[in-house]
Phi, psi and omega in degrees: 000134185256127178300142177224169174247037188278355183302311182293322181295333185268002180299147173288174184296337179270007177086000180254164180266117175260170183306319182295321180290326176295317179298315180298320179297319180291320178298317181293338178273357177099011179286122183289316181260060187298320182296314181295318180294322178298318178302315182294317181295318180295321179294326184275346185288144181262327179198181183300317181296318178296319180298316180297319181295317178298319180296319177298318180297318180292322178297332179282350179104001180296140181303138181302320182297328177292327184283315181273342179087008182196164173209162177263136179215117183053038179080002180258144177274109185254124175286135180226120180267152176307135181095351182259136179306131181273123180298138182263154178297332181295341181273355185293326179297318177299314183296317182289324176294318178301317180296324178291325182280339183284122175301153186300333179241027185273197181235125178238142180228131176245119180274147180050056193292338182062238179286349180093013188300314182293318177298323178298320180295316179298315183292321179294321180289326183231079186300332182277340184294158173266109181241128178218174187214164173236151180200131182280325184278121182297329178294314178294320179300317178295322178297315178298322178296325175297333175271015175065034175259136175282118188237135172251126185276128180155180185271125175049238184273354187304319184273003183296141179294143187300331184290352178273351183306127177062027179237350188284129179276322182220129175236130182238161176199116167260084189265162173299127181221010175282124177304140183307317183284358178254357180301326182292346181270352180291157177307148185300322180292327177293315179298324185285323189248317191286146184296125182301322182298336180274356184242323190284110181262012179078195182298123181072358181075011189254358188301303182285326177300315180296318178299320181294319179300310183292320183288336185292333187297331180285345187249329180286142171284158173304127185093357178285160188250142174242128179233123183231134172279140180219170167285156184299327182275001179256353185302315182297314182295318181289324176298317178299315179296317180298315180297319179290343183265008174100022178252156173221191182051042182287148177213168182247132175277128181237132181276182185293343177270000181086008180272141178286126187237357181170186185224144171228151183201159181248135178290128182297146172278143179294143178291137178261118181282133179294143179288143179282347183086351182259339184117127182283142173249125181261000000 
Protein backbone atom coordinates (compact mmCIF):
# COMPACT_ATOMS: atom_id res chain seq x y z
CA UNK A 1 0.00 0.00 0.00
CA UNK A 2 1.35 3.41 -1.05
CA UNK A 3 0.87 6.46 1.19
CA UNK A 4 -1.13 9.23 -0.46
CA UNK A 5 -2.34 12.69 0.33
CA UNK A 6 -5.78 12.02 -1.11
CA UNK A 7 -7.71 12.80 2.08
CA UNK A 8 -8.11 16.48 1.26
CA UNK A 9 -8.82 15.75 -2.41
CA UNK A 10 -11.62 13.35 -1.45
CA UNK A 11 -13.44 15.81 0.82
CA UNK A 12 -17.05 16.54 0.05
CA UNK A 13 -18.09 20.01 -0.97
CA UNK A 14 -18.83 20.92 2.64
CA UNK A 15 -15.29 19.99 3.69
CA UNK A 16 -16.30 16.81 5.51
CA UNK A 17 -15.60 13.18 4.66
CA UNK A 18 -18.63 11.26 3.47
CA UNK A 19 -18.65 7.46 2.84
CA UNK A 20 -18.00 7.85 -0.89
CA UNK A 21 -14.97 10.08 -0.31
CA UNK A 22 -13.57 7.61 2.24
CA UNK A 23 -13.94 4.81 -0.31
CA UNK A 24 -12.19 6.87 -2.99
CA UNK A 25 -9.34 7.68 -0.60
CA UNK A 26 -8.85 4.00 0.24
CA UNK A 27 -8.96 2.96 -3.40
CA UNK A 28 -6.35 5.55 -4.31
CA UNK A 29 -4.13 4.16 -1.54
CA UNK A 30 -4.32 0.66 -3.07
CA UNK A 31 -6.93 -0.97 -0.82
CA UNK A 32 -8.55 -3.79 -2.78
CA UNK A 33 -11.63 -4.08 -0.53
CA UNK A 34 -12.15 -0.33 -0.19
CA UNK A 35 -15.92 -0.49 0.40
CA UNK A 36 -15.65 -3.02 3.23
CA UNK A 37 -12.73 -1.18 4.83
CA UNK A 38 -14.58 2.13 4.60
CA UNK A 39 -17.53 0.61 6.46
CA UNK A 40 -15.26 -0.58 9.26
CA UNK A 41 -13.43 2.73 9.56
CA UNK A 42 -16.67 4.74 9.57
CA UNK A 43 -18.19 2.51 12.27
CA UNK A 44 -15.09 2.90 14.45
CA UNK A 45 -14.72 6.65 14.00
CA UNK A 46 -15.65 8.91 16.90
CA UNK A 47 -15.71 12.22 15.05
CA UNK A 48 -14.41 13.90 11.90
CA UNK A 49 -10.91 14.42 13.27
CA UNK A 50 -10.68 10.79 14.40
CA UNK A 51 -11.94 9.62 11.01
CA UNK A 52 -9.29 11.61 9.18
CA UNK A 53 -6.56 10.22 11.42
CA UNK A 54 -7.70 6.62 10.89
CA UNK A 55 -7.84 7.18 7.15
CA UNK A 56 -4.31 8.59 7.14
CA UNK A 57 -3.06 5.58 9.08
CA UNK A 58 -4.66 3.18 6.62
CA UNK A 59 -3.29 5.10 3.66
CA UNK A 60 0.20 4.67 5.12
CA UNK A 61 -0.28 0.87 5.05
CA UNK A 62 -0.99 0.26 8.74
CA UNK A 63 -3.15 -2.88 9.24
CA UNK A 64 -6.86 -2.10 9.37
CA UNK A 65 -7.32 -4.16 12.53
CA UNK A 66 -4.79 -1.99 14.38
CA UNK A 67 -6.74 1.10 13.36
CA UNK A 68 -10.22 -0.13 14.25
CA UNK A 69 -9.02 -2.28 17.16
CA UNK A 70 -10.69 -5.49 16.00
CA UNK A 71 -11.16 -8.01 13.21
CA UNK A 72 -13.55 -10.85 12.43
CA UNK A 73 -12.26 -14.43 12.56
CA UNK A 74 -14.53 -17.45 12.12
CA UNK A 75 -17.45 -15.18 12.92
CA UNK A 76 -15.90 -13.98 16.18
CA UNK A 77 -15.09 -10.38 17.04
CA UNK A 78 -11.38 -10.45 17.93
CA UNK A 79 -9.72 -7.48 19.63
CA UNK A 80 -6.35 -6.64 18.03
CA UNK A 81 -3.96 -4.09 19.51
CA UNK A 82 -1.28 -2.26 17.51
CA UNK A 83 1.87 -4.37 17.26
CA UNK A 84 0.00 -7.69 17.46
CA UNK A 85 -0.09 -10.09 14.51
CA UNK A 86 -3.45 -9.84 12.75
CA UNK A 87 -5.14 -13.24 12.26
CA UNK A 88 -5.61 -14.08 8.58
CA UNK A 89 -8.64 -15.62 6.93
CA UNK A 90 -6.37 -18.40 5.62
CA UNK A 91 -5.98 -19.66 9.21
CA UNK A 92 -9.72 -20.19 9.68
CA UNK A 93 -9.65 -23.74 8.27
CA UNK A 94 -7.08 -24.75 10.90
CA UNK A 95 -9.15 -23.18 13.69
CA UNK A 96 -12.43 -24.79 12.66
CA UNK A 97 -10.84 -28.24 12.26
CA UNK A 98 -9.22 -27.89 15.69
CA UNK A 99 -12.60 -27.04 17.19
CA UNK A 100 -14.13 -30.12 15.53
CA UNK A 101 -11.39 -32.42 16.85
CA UNK A 102 -11.51 -31.06 20.42
CA UNK A 103 -13.74 -33.16 22.74
CA UNK A 104 -16.45 -31.11 24.43
CA UNK A 105 -14.67 -31.51 27.77
CA UNK A 106 -11.16 -31.92 26.40
CA UNK A 107 -7.93 -29.92 26.55
CA UNK A 108 -6.80 -27.58 23.78
CA UNK A 109 -3.55 -25.62 23.50
CA UNK A 110 -2.72 -22.89 20.98
CA UNK A 111 0.98 -22.08 20.56
CA UNK A 112 2.13 -18.56 19.60
CA UNK A 113 -1.44 -17.43 20.05
CA UNK A 114 -1.00 -13.76 19.12
CA UNK A 115 -4.39 -12.14 19.64
CA UNK A 116 -5.80 -15.50 20.76
CA UNK A 117 -8.07 -15.98 17.75
CA UNK A 118 -7.57 -19.74 17.28
CA UNK A 119 -7.97 -20.39 21.01
CA UNK A 120 -11.17 -18.33 20.96
CA UNK A 121 -12.63 -20.54 18.23
CA UNK A 122 -11.85 -23.71 20.19
CA UNK A 123 -13.26 -22.29 23.43
CA UNK A 124 -16.42 -20.98 21.76
CA UNK A 125 -17.05 -24.33 20.11
CA UNK A 126 -16.36 -26.28 23.33
CA UNK A 127 -17.26 -24.01 26.30
CA UNK A 128 -16.61 -26.76 28.87
CA UNK A 129 -13.17 -27.64 27.49
CA UNK A 130 -9.96 -26.37 29.03
CA UNK A 131 -8.39 -24.15 26.38
CA UNK A 132 -5.18 -22.21 26.96
CA UNK A 133 -2.39 -20.67 24.96
CA UNK A 134 1.26 -19.66 24.97
CA UNK A 135 2.80 -16.45 23.70
CA UNK A 136 6.32 -15.02 23.90
CA UNK A 137 5.43 -11.37 23.22
CA UNK A 138 3.95 -9.67 26.33
CA UNK A 139 1.95 -7.19 24.22
CA UNK A 140 0.30 -10.01 22.30
CA UNK A 141 -0.24 -12.00 25.50
CA UNK A 142 -2.09 -9.05 27.05
CA UNK A 143 -4.16 -8.69 23.90
CA UNK A 144 -5.16 -12.38 24.05
CA UNK A 145 -6.13 -11.96 27.69
CA UNK A 146 -8.41 -9.08 26.67
CA UNK A 147 -10.03 -11.67 24.39
CA UNK A 148 -10.55 -13.86 27.50
CA UNK A 149 -7.87 -16.38 26.56
CA UNK A 150 -5.79 -18.00 29.31
CA UNK A 151 -2.19 -17.30 28.29
CA UNK A 152 1.14 -18.56 29.63
CA UNK A 153 4.04 -16.36 28.57
CA UNK A 154 7.02 -18.07 26.99
CA UNK A 155 8.21 -19.83 23.85
CA UNK A 156 6.08 -22.61 22.33
CA UNK A 157 5.43 -25.39 24.88
CA UNK A 158 7.99 -24.21 27.47
CA UNK A 159 5.60 -22.30 29.77
CA UNK A 160 2.84 -24.94 29.86
CA UNK A 161 1.89 -26.15 33.37
CA UNK A 162 3.28 -29.57 34.24
CA UNK A 163 -0.15 -31.06 34.92
CA UNK A 164 -0.93 -30.88 31.19
CA UNK A 165 1.73 -33.43 30.25
CA UNK A 166 0.24 -36.22 28.10
CA UNK A 167 -3.30 -34.83 28.46
CA UNK A 168 -3.73 -32.42 25.54
CA UNK A 169 -6.33 -33.47 22.96
CA UNK A 170 -5.61 -30.78 20.36
CA UNK A 171 -2.53 -28.57 19.93
CA UNK A 172 -2.46 -25.85 17.30
CA UNK A 173 0.12 -23.40 16.05
CA UNK A 174 0.07 -20.54 13.57
CA UNK A 175 3.81 -20.09 13.96
CA UNK A 176 6.28 -17.89 12.08
CA UNK A 177 7.18 -19.80 8.92
CA UNK A 178 8.47 -17.23 6.42
CA UNK A 179 12.13 -18.05 5.60
CA UNK A 180 14.42 -15.29 6.86
CA UNK A 181 15.82 -14.65 3.39
CA UNK A 182 12.28 -14.32 1.99
CA UNK A 183 11.08 -11.61 4.37
CA UNK A 184 12.24 -8.98 1.89
CA UNK A 185 9.74 -10.38 -0.63
CA UNK A 186 6.72 -9.66 1.58
CA UNK A 187 4.49 -6.68 0.71
CA UNK A 188 6.00 -3.38 1.78
CA UNK A 189 3.24 -2.57 4.25
CA UNK A 190 3.74 -5.96 5.95
CA UNK A 191 7.49 -5.37 6.21
CA UNK A 192 6.96 -1.88 7.52
CA UNK A 193 4.35 -2.56 10.19
CA UNK A 194 3.86 -6.20 11.15
CA UNK A 195 6.03 -7.68 13.92
CA UNK A 196 9.02 -9.50 12.43
CA UNK A 197 9.00 -12.04 15.27
CA UNK A 198 5.55 -13.18 14.14
CA UNK A 199 6.78 -13.79 10.59
CA UNK A 200 10.43 -14.91 10.68
CA UNK A 201 10.64 -18.70 10.65
CA UNK A 202 14.44 -18.90 10.40
CA UNK A 203 16.35 -20.80 7.74
CA UNK A 204 13.87 -22.37 5.34
CA UNK A 205 11.06 -21.14 7.60
CA UNK A 206 11.14 -24.45 9.51
CA UNK A 207 12.90 -23.53 12.77
CA UNK A 208 9.86 -23.03 15.02
CA UNK A 209 7.72 -25.54 13.15
CA UNK A 210 10.29 -28.26 13.81
CA UNK A 211 10.53 -27.30 17.49
CA UNK A 212 6.76 -27.45 17.81
CA UNK A 213 6.56 -30.93 16.28
CA UNK A 214 9.22 -32.31 18.62
CA UNK A 215 7.95 -30.46 21.69
CA UNK A 216 4.32 -31.46 21.22
CA UNK A 217 4.87 -35.15 21.96
CA UNK A 218 5.37 -34.56 25.69
CA UNK A 219 2.01 -32.79 25.97
CA UNK A 220 -0.34 -34.58 23.61
CA UNK A 221 -2.16 -37.64 24.85
CA UNK A 222 -1.89 -40.76 22.68
CA UNK A 223 -4.39 -40.13 19.92
CA UNK A 224 -4.15 -36.35 20.37
CA UNK A 225 -3.98 -34.06 17.37
CA UNK A 226 -1.36 -31.54 16.20
CA UNK A 227 -2.33 -28.86 13.66
CA UNK A 228 0.29 -26.50 12.24
CA UNK A 229 0.03 -23.77 9.64
CA UNK A 230 2.84 -23.83 7.07
CA UNK A 231 3.78 -22.40 3.73
CA UNK A 232 2.59 -24.45 0.77
CA UNK A 233 6.15 -25.47 -0.11
CA UNK A 234 6.83 -26.62 3.48
CA UNK A 235 4.02 -29.17 3.70
CA UNK A 236 6.19 -32.07 2.49
CA UNK A 237 9.08 -31.40 4.86
CA UNK A 238 6.84 -30.99 7.91
CA UNK A 239 4.79 -34.07 7.02
CA UNK A 240 8.01 -36.11 6.84
CA UNK A 241 9.14 -34.77 10.22
CA UNK A 242 5.75 -35.39 11.81
CA UNK A 243 5.63 -38.97 10.56
CA UNK A 244 9.17 -39.63 11.82
CA UNK A 245 8.19 -38.18 15.21
CA UNK A 246 5.52 -40.77 15.94
CA UNK A 247 2.41 -39.33 14.31
CA UNK A 248 0.00 -40.91 11.86
CA UNK A 249 -3.28 -40.02 10.12
CA UNK A 250 -1.56 -37.04 8.56
CA UNK A 251 -3.50 -34.67 6.35
CA UNK A 252 -3.07 -31.36 4.56
CA UNK A 253 -5.01 -28.20 5.40
CA UNK A 254 -6.33 -26.50 2.26
CA UNK A 255 -7.90 -23.03 2.25
CA UNK A 256 -10.92 -21.85 0.27
CA UNK A 257 -8.69 -20.93 -2.67
CA UNK A 258 -7.34 -24.48 -2.86
CA UNK A 259 -3.91 -23.53 -1.52
CA UNK A 260 -2.10 -25.82 0.91
CA UNK A 261 -1.90 -24.03 4.27
CA UNK A 262 -0.77 -26.57 6.83
CA UNK A 263 -0.59 -30.07 8.21
CA UNK A 264 -2.50 -32.03 10.83
CA UNK A 265 -1.65 -35.40 12.37
CA UNK A 266 -2.52 -37.69 15.28
CA UNK A 267 -0.02 -38.94 17.85
CA UNK A 268 0.20 -42.71 17.67
CA UNK A 269 -0.98 -44.77 20.62
CA UNK A 270 1.73 -47.00 22.09
CA UNK A 271 1.53 -50.63 21.12
CA UNK A 272 0.34 -52.91 23.93
CA UNK A 273 2.32 -56.11 24.09
CA UNK A 274 0.24 -59.22 24.85
CA UNK A 275 0.98 -60.88 28.17
CA UNK A 276 2.82 -64.23 28.06
CA UNK A 277 0.70 -65.52 30.92
CA UNK A 278 3.81 -66.32 32.96
CA UNK A 279 4.49 -62.86 34.25
CA UNK A 280 6.42 -60.09 32.63
CA UNK A 281 10.01 -59.49 33.49
CA UNK A 282 11.18 -55.92 33.25
